[in-house]
PDB file of N, CA, C and O in Angstrom:
ATOM      1  N   MET A   1      21.038  -4.205 183.671  1.00  0.00           N
ATOM      2  CA  MET A   1      21.385  -4.202 185.083  1.00  0.00           C
ATOM      3  C   MET A   1      22.827  -4.678 185.253  1.00  0.00           C
ATOM      4  O   MET A   1      23.234  -5.674 184.655  1.00  0.00           O
ATOM      5  N   SER A   2      23.575  -3.980 186.051  1.00  0.00           N
ATOM      6  CA  SER A   2      24.970  -4.339 186.302  1.00  0.00           C
ATOM      7  C   SER A   2      25.055  -5.559 187.208  1.00  0.00           C
ATOM      8  O   SER A   2      24.229  -5.735 188.105  1.00  0.00           O
ATOM      9  N   ARG A   3      26.049  -6.393 186.972  1.00  0.00           N
ATOM     10  CA  ARG A   3      26.242  -7.565 187.828  1.00  0.00           C
ATOM     11  C   ARG A   3      26.850  -7.191 189.165  1.00  0.00           C
ATOM     12  O   ARG A   3      26.596  -7.853 190.171  1.00  0.00           O
ATOM     13  N   VAL A   4      27.656  -6.132 189.185  1.00  0.00           N
ATOM     14  CA  VAL A   4      28.330  -5.721 190.416  1.00  0.00           C
ATOM     15  C   VAL A   4      27.873  -4.301 190.764  1.00  0.00           C
ATOM     16  O   VAL A   4      27.845  -3.412 189.913  1.00  0.00           O
ATOM     17  N   THR A   5      27.518  -4.116 192.033  1.00  0.00           N
ATOM     18  CA  THR A   5      27.160  -2.793 192.542  1.00  0.00           C
ATOM     19  C   THR A   5      28.038  -2.502 193.744  1.00  0.00           C
ATOM     20  O   THR A   5      28.157  -3.318 194.658  1.00  0.00           O
ATOM     21  N   LEU A   6      28.646  -1.333 193.730  1.00  0.00           N
ATOM     22  CA  LEU A   6      29.503  -0.882 194.820  1.00  0.00           C
ATOM     23  C   LEU A   6      28.825   0.295 195.508  1.00  0.00           C
ATOM     24  O   LEU A   6      28.592   1.330 194.883  1.00  0.00           O
ATOM     25  N   TYR A   7      28.509   0.145 196.785  1.00  0.00           N
ATOM     26  CA  TYR A   7      27.938   1.223 197.586  1.00  0.00           C
ATOM     27  C   TYR A   7      29.074   1.879 198.365  1.00  0.00           C
ATOM     28  O   TYR A   7      29.848   1.203 199.042  1.00  0.00           O
ATOM     29  N   GLY A   8      29.164   3.199 198.262  1.00  0.00           N
ATOM     30  CA  GLY A   8      30.219   3.921 198.959  1.00  0.00           C
ATOM     31  C   GLY A   8      29.860   5.379 199.104  1.00  0.00           C
ATOM     32  O   GLY A   8      28.704   5.770 198.938  1.00  0.00           O
ATOM     33  N   LYS A   9      30.874   6.191 199.420  1.00  0.00           N
ATOM     34  CA  LYS A   9      30.658   7.631 199.524  1.00  0.00           C
ATOM     35  C   LYS A   9      31.956   8.355 199.202  1.00  0.00           C
ATOM     36  O   LYS A   9      33.036   7.777 199.325  1.00  0.00           O
ATOM     37  N   PRO A  10      31.861   9.608 198.793  1.00  0.00           N
ATOM     38  CA  PRO A  10      33.048  10.401 198.500  1.00  0.00           C
ATOM     39  C   PRO A  10      33.923  10.565 199.748  1.00  0.00           C
ATOM     40  O   PRO A  10      33.418  10.658 200.867  1.00  0.00           O
ATOM     41  N   GLY A  11      35.227  10.599 199.537  1.00  0.00           N
ATOM     42  CA  GLY A  11      36.164  10.820 200.629  1.00  0.00           C
ATOM     43  C   GLY A  11      36.470   9.586 201.455  1.00  0.00           C
ATOM     44  O   GLY A  11      37.141   9.685 202.482  1.00  0.00           O
ATOM     45  N   CYS A  12      36.003   8.447 201.037  1.00  0.00           N
ATOM     46  CA  CYS A  12      36.216   7.185 201.756  1.00  0.00           C
ATOM     47  C   CYS A  12      37.384   6.443 201.101  1.00  0.00           C
ATOM     48  O   CYS A  12      37.274   5.990 199.962  1.00  0.00           O
ATOM     49  N   HIS A  13      38.502   6.319 201.822  1.00  0.00           N
ATOM     50  CA  HIS A  13      39.675   5.678 201.219  1.00  0.00           C
ATOM     51  C   HIS A  13      39.442   4.196 200.956  1.00  0.00           C
ATOM     52  O   HIS A  13      39.978   3.659 199.987  1.00  0.00           O
ATOM     53  N   LEU A  14      38.659   3.523 201.789  1.00  0.00           N
ATOM     54  CA  LEU A  14      38.343   2.112 201.523  1.00  0.00           C
ATOM     55  C   LEU A  14      37.482   1.986 200.265  1.00  0.00           C
ATOM     56  O   LEU A  14      37.612   1.021 199.512  1.00  0.00           O
ATOM     57  N   CYS A  15      36.611   2.959 200.044  1.00  0.00           N
ATOM     58  CA  CYS A  15      35.786   2.965 198.829  1.00  0.00           C
ATOM     59  C   CYS A  15      36.671   3.158 197.595  1.00  0.00           C
ATOM     60  O   CYS A  15      36.447   2.530 196.560  1.00  0.00           O
ATOM     61  N   ASP A  16      37.664   4.021 197.710  1.00  0.00           N
ATOM     62  CA  ASP A  16      38.600   4.227 196.600  1.00  0.00           C
ATOM     63  C   ASP A  16      39.344   2.936 196.274  1.00  0.00           C
ATOM     64  O   ASP A  16      39.500   2.581 195.106  1.00  0.00           O
ATOM     65  N   ASP A  17      39.801   2.239 197.307  1.00  0.00           N
ATOM     66  CA  ASP A  17      40.490   0.956 197.100  1.00  0.00           C
ATOM     67  C   ASP A  17      39.558  -0.061 196.465  1.00  0.00           C
ATOM     68  O   ASP A  17      39.937  -0.753 195.520  1.00  0.00           O
ATOM     69  N   ALA A  18      38.334  -0.154 196.986  1.00  0.00           N
ATOM     70  CA  ALA A  18      37.353  -1.114 196.457  1.00  0.00           C
ATOM     71  C   ALA A  18      37.010  -0.798 195.005  1.00  0.00           C
ATOM     72  O   ALA A  18      36.902  -1.705 194.180  1.00  0.00           O
ATOM     73  N   ARG A  19      36.840   0.472 194.693  1.00  0.00           N
ATOM     74  CA  ARG A  19      36.513   0.889 193.336  1.00  0.00           C
ATOM     75  C   ARG A  19      37.587   0.436 192.349  1.00  0.00           C
ATOM     76  O   ARG A  19      37.271  -0.065 191.269  1.00  0.00           O
ATOM     77  N   ALA A  20      38.838   0.609 192.715  1.00  0.00           N
ATOM     78  CA  ALA A  20      39.934   0.200 191.828  1.00  0.00           C
ATOM     79  C   ALA A  20      39.904  -1.306 191.576  1.00  0.00           C
ATOM     80  O   ALA A  20      40.112  -1.753 190.449  1.00  0.00           O
ATOM     81  N   ILE A  21      39.648  -2.079 192.618  1.00  0.00           N
ATOM     82  CA  ILE A  21      39.600  -3.539 192.469  1.00  0.00           C
ATOM     83  C   ILE A  21      38.405  -3.946 191.615  1.00  0.00           C
ATOM     84  O   ILE A  21      38.549  -4.740 190.686  1.00  0.00           O
ATOM     85  N   VAL A  22      37.230  -3.408 191.922  1.00  0.00           N
ATOM     86  CA  VAL A  22      36.031  -3.746 191.155  1.00  0.00           C
ATOM     87  C   VAL A  22      36.221  -3.356 189.696  1.00  0.00           C
ATOM     88  O   VAL A  22      35.888  -4.127 188.796  1.00  0.00           O
ATOM     89  N   GLU A  23      36.752  -2.169 189.462  1.00  0.00           N
ATOM     90  CA  GLU A  23      36.986  -1.686 188.105  1.00  0.00           C
ATOM     91  C   GLU A  23      37.910  -2.635 187.339  1.00  0.00           C
ATOM     92  O   GLU A  23      37.630  -2.989 186.194  1.00  0.00           O
ATOM     93  N   ASN A  24      38.998  -3.041 187.965  1.00  0.00           N
ATOM     94  CA  ASN A  24      39.962  -3.923 187.299  1.00  0.00           C
ATOM     95  C   ASN A  24      39.393  -5.304 187.028  1.00  0.00           C
ATOM     96  O   ASN A  24      39.513  -5.817 185.916  1.00  0.00           O
ATOM     97  N   VAL A  25      38.774  -5.912 188.037  1.00  0.00           N
ATOM     98  CA  VAL A  25      38.231  -7.261 187.869  1.00  0.00           C
ATOM     99  C   VAL A  25      37.121  -7.260 186.819  1.00  0.00           C
ATOM    100  O   VAL A  25      37.084  -8.135 185.954  1.00  0.00           O
ATOM    101  N   CYS A  26      36.226  -6.292 186.892  1.00  0.00           N
ATOM    102  CA  CYS A  26      35.123  -6.231 185.943  1.00  0.00           C
ATOM    103  C   CYS A  26      35.616  -5.970 184.514  1.00  0.00           C
ATOM    104  O   CYS A  26      35.081  -6.539 183.562  1.00  0.00           O
ATOM    105  N   ALA A  27      36.622  -5.124 184.362  1.00  0.00           N
ATOM    106  CA  ALA A  27      37.189  -4.870 183.039  1.00  0.00           C
ATOM    107  C   ALA A  27      37.829  -6.141 182.481  1.00  0.00           C
ATOM    108  O   ALA A  27      37.665  -6.463 181.304  1.00  0.00           O
ATOM    109  N   GLU A  28      38.547  -6.848 183.323  1.00  0.00           N
ATOM    110  CA  GLU A  28      39.201  -8.091 182.898  1.00  0.00           C
ATOM    111  C   GLU A  28      38.183  -9.133 182.425  1.00  0.00           C
ATOM    112  O   GLU A  28      38.434  -9.865 181.467  1.00  0.00           O
ATOM    113  N   LEU A  29      37.029  -9.192 183.108  1.00  0.00           N
ATOM    114  CA  LEU A  29      36.016 -10.200 182.792  1.00  0.00           C
ATOM    115  C   LEU A  29      34.928  -9.691 181.846  1.00  0.00           C
ATOM    116  O   LEU A  29      34.071 -10.462 181.416  1.00  0.00           O
ATOM    117  N   GLY A  30      34.959  -8.405 181.524  1.00  0.00           N
ATOM    118  CA  GLY A  30      33.938  -7.833 180.657  1.00  0.00           C
ATOM    119  C   GLY A  30      32.565  -7.763 181.313  1.00  0.00           C
ATOM    120  O   GLY A  30      31.539  -7.980 180.669  1.00  0.00           O
ATOM    121  N   VAL A  31      32.568  -7.457 182.604  1.00  0.00           N
ATOM    122  CA  VAL A  31      31.345  -7.419 183.403  1.00  0.00           C
ATOM    123  C   VAL A  31      30.988  -5.963 183.708  1.00  0.00           C
ATOM    124  O   VAL A  31      31.855  -5.156 184.042  1.00  0.00           O
ATOM    125  N   ASP A  32      29.695  -5.642 183.586  1.00  0.00           N
ATOM    126  CA  ASP A  32      29.224  -4.300 183.922  1.00  0.00           C
ATOM    127  C   ASP A  32      29.146  -4.120 185.433  1.00  0.00           C
ATOM    128  O   ASP A  32      28.820  -5.054 186.165  1.00  0.00           O
ATOM    129  N   TRP A  33      29.452  -2.902 185.892  1.00  0.00           N
ATOM    130  CA  TRP A  33      29.332  -2.586 187.309  1.00  0.00           C
ATOM    131  C   TRP A  33      28.856  -1.149 187.451  1.00  0.00           C
ATOM    132  O   TRP A  33      28.961  -0.344 186.526  1.00  0.00           O
ATOM    133  N   THR A  34      28.337  -0.852 188.622  1.00  0.00           N
ATOM    134  CA  THR A  34      27.868   0.489 188.906  1.00  0.00           C
ATOM    135  C   THR A  34      28.236   0.861 190.331  1.00  0.00           C
ATOM    136  O   THR A  34      28.436  -0.003 191.184  1.00  0.00           O
ATOM    137  N   GLU A  35      28.321   2.150 190.572  1.00  0.00           N
ATOM    138  CA  GLU A  35      28.631   2.635 191.922  1.00  0.00           C
ATOM    139  C   GLU A  35      27.504   3.540 192.386  1.00  0.00           C
ATOM    140  O   GLU A  35      27.007   4.367 191.621  1.00  0.00           O
ATOM    141  N   ILE A  36      27.104   3.385 193.637  1.00  0.00           N
ATOM    142  CA  ILE A  36      26.043   4.193 194.211  1.00  0.00           C
ATOM    143  C   ILE A  36      26.594   4.946 195.418  1.00  0.00           C
ATOM    144  O   ILE A  36      27.180   4.355 196.325  1.00  0.00           O
ATOM    145  N   ASP A  37      26.394   6.262 195.410  1.00  0.00           N
ATOM    146  CA  ASP A  37      26.807   7.140 196.502  1.00  0.00           C
ATOM    147  C   ASP A  37      25.715   7.126 197.570  1.00  0.00           C
ATOM    148  O   ASP A  37      24.630   7.667 197.359  1.00  0.00           O
ATOM    149  N   ILE A  38      26.003   6.508 198.711  1.00  0.00           N
ATOM    150  CA  ILE A  38      24.990   6.368 199.765  1.00  0.00           C
ATOM    151  C   ILE A  38      24.610   7.693 200.411  1.00  0.00           C
ATOM    152  O   ILE A  38      23.591   7.771 201.097  1.00  0.00           O
ATOM    153  N   THR A  39      25.415   8.743 200.204  1.00  0.00           N
ATOM    154  CA  THR A  39      25.076  10.037 200.803  1.00  0.00           C
ATOM    155  C   THR A  39      23.899  10.691 200.082  1.00  0.00           C
ATOM    156  O   THR A  39      23.341  11.673 200.572  1.00  0.00           O
ATOM    157  N   GLN A  40      23.523  10.160 198.935  1.00  0.00           N
ATOM    158  CA  GLN A  40      22.415  10.710 198.161  1.00  0.00           C
ATOM    159  C   GLN A  40      21.068  10.089 198.527  1.00  0.00           C
ATOM    160  O   GLN A  40      20.028  10.496 198.007  1.00  0.00           O
ATOM    161  N   ASP A  41      21.094   9.102 199.424  1.00  0.00           N
ATOM    162  CA  ASP A  41      19.862   8.404 199.808  1.00  0.00           C
ATOM    163  C   ASP A  41      19.904   8.103 201.305  1.00  0.00           C
ATOM    164  O   ASP A  41      20.677   7.249 201.740  1.00  0.00           O
ATOM    165  N   PRO A  42      19.082   8.795 202.097  1.00  0.00           N
ATOM    166  CA  PRO A  42      19.121   8.612 203.555  1.00  0.00           C
ATOM    167  C   PRO A  42      18.929   7.154 203.998  1.00  0.00           C
ATOM    168  O   PRO A  42      19.547   6.718 204.969  1.00  0.00           O
ATOM    169  N   LYS A  43      18.090   6.413 203.303  1.00  0.00           N
ATOM    170  CA  LYS A  43      17.863   5.012 203.661  1.00  0.00           C
ATOM    171  C   LYS A  43      19.134   4.178 203.450  1.00  0.00           C
ATOM    172  O   LYS A  43      19.502   3.372 204.305  1.00  0.00           O
ATOM    173  N   LEU A  44      19.794   4.375 202.315  1.00  0.00           N
ATOM    174  CA  LEU A  44      21.042   3.654 202.051  1.00  0.00           C
ATOM    175  C   LEU A  44      22.127   4.071 203.038  1.00  0.00           C
ATOM    176  O   LEU A  44      22.908   3.240 203.502  1.00  0.00           O
ATOM    177  N   PHE A  45      22.170   5.366 203.356  1.00  0.00           N
ATOM    178  CA  PHE A  45      23.177   5.847 204.300  1.00  0.00           C
ATOM    179  C   PHE A  45      22.976   5.195 205.664  1.00  0.00           C
ATOM    180  O   PHE A  45      23.939   4.788 206.312  1.00  0.00           O
ATOM    181  N   GLU A  46      21.718   5.098 206.095  1.00  0.00           N
ATOM    182  CA  GLU A  46      21.420   4.466 207.379  1.00  0.00           C
ATOM    183  C   GLU A  46      21.772   2.975 207.354  1.00  0.00           C
ATOM    184  O   GLU A  46      22.306   2.438 208.325  1.00  0.00           O
ATOM    185  N   GLU A  47      21.470   2.322 206.246  1.00  0.00           N
ATOM    186  CA  GLU A  47      21.688   0.881 206.149  1.00  0.00           C
ATOM    187  C   GLU A  47      23.167   0.500 206.011  1.00  0.00           C
ATOM    188  O   GLU A  47      23.615  -0.471 206.620  1.00  0.00           O
ATOM    189  N   TYR A  48      23.922   1.258 205.216  1.00  0.00           N
ATOM    190  CA  TYR A  48      25.297   0.870 204.892  1.00  0.00           C
ATOM    191  C   TYR A  48      26.369   1.809 205.424  1.00  0.00           C
ATOM    192  O   TYR A  48      27.555   1.558 205.208  1.00  0.00           O
ATOM    193  N   GLY A  49      25.993   2.874 206.108  1.00  0.00           N
ATOM    194  CA  GLY A  49      26.944   3.899 206.541  1.00  0.00           C
ATOM    195  C   GLY A  49      28.136   3.387 207.327  1.00  0.00           C
ATOM    196  O   GLY A  49      29.226   3.950 207.226  1.00  0.00           O
ATOM    197  N   GLU A  50      27.952   2.336 208.103  1.00  0.00           N
ATOM    198  CA  GLU A  50      29.041   1.792 208.930  1.00  0.00           C
ATOM    199  C   GLU A  50      29.778   0.641 208.264  1.00  0.00           C
ATOM    200  O   GLU A  50      30.744   0.126 208.827  1.00  0.00           O
ATOM    201  N   GLN A  51      29.347   0.228 207.085  1.00  0.00           N
ATOM    202  CA  GLN A  51      29.944  -0.945 206.431  1.00  0.00           C
ATOM    203  C   GLN A  51      30.642  -0.625 205.124  1.00  0.00           C
ATOM    204  O   GLN A  51      31.270  -1.507 204.538  1.00  0.00           O
ATOM    205  N   ILE A  52      30.552   0.592 204.653  1.00  0.00           N
ATOM    206  CA  ILE A  52      31.080   0.878 203.316  1.00  0.00           C
ATOM    207  C   ILE A  52      32.587   0.666 203.224  1.00  0.00           C
ATOM    208  O   ILE A  52      33.314   0.830 204.204  1.00  0.00           O
ATOM    209  N   PRO A  53      33.028   0.309 202.062  1.00  0.00           N
ATOM    210  CA  PRO A  53      32.245  -0.005 200.877  1.00  0.00           C
ATOM    211  C   PRO A  53      31.543  -1.354 201.008  1.00  0.00           C
ATOM    212  O   PRO A  53      32.048  -2.276 201.648  1.00  0.00           O
ATOM    213  N   VAL A  54      30.375  -1.447 200.391  1.00  0.00           N
ATOM    214  CA  VAL A  54      29.620  -2.689 200.354  1.00  0.00           C
ATOM    215  C   VAL A  54      29.496  -3.082 198.891  1.00  0.00           C
ATOM    216  O   VAL A  54      29.133  -2.263 198.047  1.00  0.00           O
ATOM    217  N   THR A  55      29.800  -4.338 198.599  1.00  0.00           N
ATOM    218  CA  THR A  55      29.749  -4.835 197.236  1.00  0.00           C
ATOM    219  C   THR A  55      28.661  -5.893 197.100  1.00  0.00           C
ATOM    220  O   THR A  55      28.552  -6.806 197.918  1.00  0.00           O
ATOM    221  N   PHE A  56      27.864  -5.749 196.052  1.00  0.00           N
ATOM    222  CA  PHE A  56      26.843  -6.732 195.707  1.00  0.00           C
ATOM    223  C   PHE A  56      27.197  -7.365 194.369  1.00  0.00           C
ATOM    224  O   PHE A  56      27.660  -6.682 193.456  1.00  0.00           O
ATOM    225  N   VAL A  57      26.982  -8.662 194.256  1.00  0.00           N
ATOM    226  CA  VAL A  57      27.154  -9.382 192.994  1.00  0.00           C
ATOM    227  C   VAL A  57      25.823 -10.052 192.686  1.00  0.00           C
ATOM    228  O   VAL A  57      25.295 -10.814 193.495  1.00  0.00           O
ATOM    229  N   ASP A  58      25.295  -9.762 191.518  1.00  0.00           N
ATOM    230  CA  ASP A  58      24.015 -10.320 191.087  1.00  0.00           C
ATOM    231  C   ASP A  58      22.915 -10.110 192.124  1.00  0.00           C
ATOM    232  O   ASP A  58      22.098 -10.998 192.367  1.00  0.00           O
ATOM    233  N   GLY A  59      22.906  -8.911 192.738  1.00  0.00           N
ATOM    234  CA  GLY A  59      21.860  -8.543 193.670  1.00  0.00           C
ATOM    235  C   GLY A  59      22.010  -9.062 195.088  1.00  0.00           C
ATOM    236  O   GLY A  59      21.151  -8.813 195.934  1.00  0.00           O
ATOM    237  N   ARG A  60      23.094  -9.781 195.360  1.00  0.00           N
ATOM    238  CA  ARG A  60      23.314 -10.328 196.706  1.00  0.00           C
ATOM    239  C   ARG A  60      24.586  -9.740 197.298  1.00  0.00           C
ATOM    240  O   ARG A  60      25.591  -9.582 196.606  1.00  0.00           O
ATOM    241  N   GLN A  61      24.531  -9.414 198.596  1.00  0.00           N
ATOM    242  CA  GLN A  61      25.709  -8.832 199.229  1.00  0.00           C
ATOM    243  C   GLN A  61      26.880  -9.808 199.165  1.00  0.00           C
ATOM    244  O   GLN A  61      26.757 -10.986 199.499  1.00  0.00           O
ATOM    245  N   HIS A  62      28.008  -9.282 198.728  1.00  0.00           N
ATOM    246  CA  HIS A  62      29.204 -10.097 198.528  1.00  0.00           C
ATOM    247  C   HIS A  62      30.277  -9.786 199.576  1.00  0.00           C
ATOM    248  O   HIS A  62      30.827 -10.701 200.188  1.00  0.00           O
ATOM    249  N   ASP A  63      30.569  -8.529 199.780  1.00  0.00           N
ATOM    250  CA  ASP A  63      31.633  -8.095 200.697  1.00  0.00           C
ATOM    251  C   ASP A  63      31.269  -6.760 201.325  1.00  0.00           C
ATOM    252  O   ASP A  63      30.369  -6.058 200.863  1.00  0.00           O
ATOM    253  N   PHE A  64      31.994  -6.424 202.394  1.00  0.00           N
ATOM    254  CA  PHE A  64      31.951  -5.066 202.933  1.00  0.00           C
ATOM    255  C   PHE A  64      33.325  -4.752 203.509  1.00  0.00           C
ATOM    256  O   PHE A  64      34.089  -5.655 203.851  1.00  0.00           O
ATOM    257  N   TRP A  65      33.624  -3.486 203.610  1.00  0.00           N
ATOM    258  CA  TRP A  65      34.903  -2.899 204.044  1.00  0.00           C
ATOM    259  C   TRP A  65      36.040  -3.141 203.058  1.00  0.00           C
ATOM    260  O   TRP A  65      36.709  -2.188 202.659  1.00  0.00           O
ATOM    261  N   ARG A  66      36.272  -4.350 202.665  1.00  0.00           N
ATOM    262  CA  ARG A  66      37.361  -4.647 201.723  1.00  0.00           C
ATOM    263  C   ARG A  66      36.840  -5.570 200.631  1.00  0.00           C
ATOM    264  O   ARG A  66      35.935  -6.373 200.862  1.00  0.00           O
ATOM    265  N   VAL A  67      37.420  -5.449 199.433  1.00  0.00           N
ATOM    266  CA  VAL A  67      37.063  -6.322 198.326  1.00  0.00           C
ATOM    267  C   VAL A  67      38.276  -7.181 198.000  1.00  0.00           C
ATOM    268  O   VAL A  67      39.350  -6.665 197.690  1.00  0.00           O
ATOM    269  N   ASP A  68      38.099  -8.475 198.072  1.00  0.00           N
ATOM    270  CA  ASP A  68      39.150  -9.425 197.713  1.00  0.00           C
ATOM    271  C   ASP A  68      39.011  -9.716 196.219  1.00  0.00           C
ATOM    272  O   ASP A  68      38.001 -10.281 195.799  1.00  0.00           O
ATOM    273  N   PRO A  69      40.008  -9.341 195.409  1.00  0.00           N
ATOM    274  CA  PRO A  69      39.875  -9.520 193.961  1.00  0.00           C
ATOM    275  C   PRO A  69      39.712 -10.986 193.543  1.00  0.00           C
ATOM    276  O   PRO A  69      38.984 -11.276 192.594  1.00  0.00           O
ATOM    277  N   VAL A  70      40.365 -11.889 194.223  1.00  0.00           N
ATOM    278  CA  VAL A  70      40.254 -13.315 193.887  1.00  0.00           C
ATOM    279  C   VAL A  70      38.835 -13.800 194.173  1.00  0.00           C
ATOM    280  O   VAL A  70      38.237 -14.504 193.359  1.00  0.00           O
ATOM    281  N   ARG A  71      38.308 -13.424 195.319  1.00  0.00           N
ATOM    282  CA  ARG A  71      36.953 -13.826 195.703  1.00  0.00           C
ATOM    283  C   ARG A  71      35.914 -13.213 194.756  1.00  0.00           C
ATOM    284  O   ARG A  71      34.950 -13.880 194.381  1.00  0.00           O
ATOM    285  N   LEU A  72      36.106 -11.952 194.371  1.00  0.00           N
ATOM    286  CA  LEU A  72      35.193 -11.298 193.443  1.00  0.00           C
ATOM    287  C   LEU A  72      35.224 -11.992 192.088  1.00  0.00           C
ATOM    288  O   LEU A  72      34.177 -12.253 191.497  1.00  0.00           O
ATOM    289  N   LYS A  73      36.402 -12.285 191.605  1.00  0.00           N
ATOM    290  CA  LYS A  73      36.538 -12.948 190.313  1.00  0.00           C
ATOM    291  C   LYS A  73      35.860 -14.321 190.350  1.00  0.00           C
ATOM    292  O   LYS A  73      35.184 -14.710 189.398  1.00  0.00           O
ATOM    293  N   LYS A  74      36.041 -15.031 191.427  1.00  0.00           N
ATOM    294  CA  LYS A  74      35.414 -16.340 191.568  1.00  0.00           C
ATOM    295  C   LYS A  74      33.893 -16.233 191.554  1.00  0.00           C
ATOM    296  O   LYS A  74      33.221 -17.043 190.916  1.00  0.00           O
ATOM    297  N   ALA A  75      33.346 -15.239 192.251  1.00  0.00           N
ATOM    298  CA  ALA A  75      31.903 -15.042 192.278  1.00  0.00           C
ATOM    299  C   ALA A  75      31.353 -14.718 190.894  1.00  0.00           C
ATOM    300  O   ALA A  75      30.232 -15.103 190.562  1.00  0.00           O
ATOM    301  N   LEU A  76      32.131 -14.017 190.094  1.00  0.00           N
ATOM    302  CA  LEU A  76      31.674 -13.622 188.767  1.00  0.00           C
ATOM    303  C   LEU A  76      31.863 -14.711 187.717  1.00  0.00           C
ATOM    304  O   LEU A  76      31.277 -14.630 186.637  1.00  0.00           O
ATOM    305  N   THR A  77      32.655 -15.705 188.007  1.00  0.00           N
ATOM    306  CA  THR A  77      32.903 -16.758 187.025  1.00  0.00           C
ATOM    307  C   THR A  77      32.302 -18.102 187.428  1.00  0.00           C
ATOM    308  O   THR A  77      32.384 -19.066 186.667  1.00  0.00           O
ATOM    309  N   SER A  78      31.710 -18.175 188.594  1.00  0.00           N
ATOM    310  CA  SER A  78      31.117 -19.443 189.050  1.00  0.00           C
ATOM    311  C   SER A  78      29.727 -19.619 188.513  1.00  0.00           C
ATOM    312  O   SER A  78      29.079 -20.628 188.795  1.00  0.00           O
TER     313      SER A  78
END
């Protein structure tokens, strides 16, 4: 199971920004992460459609709309 999950959708510029940050921080720390396309699941789309990107760390919601790399790194190292 990945420690970080990023919920987003194609064509979302905030998702692209979040993906780059998550990718960099996770690579630096050697942490697994996964991305889920909410357009593939109506329930996820309904739940997160207005908040994407949404980031979870260890199964708990961490951020939405923007990912702060310092805050993400702290969550993964605490």
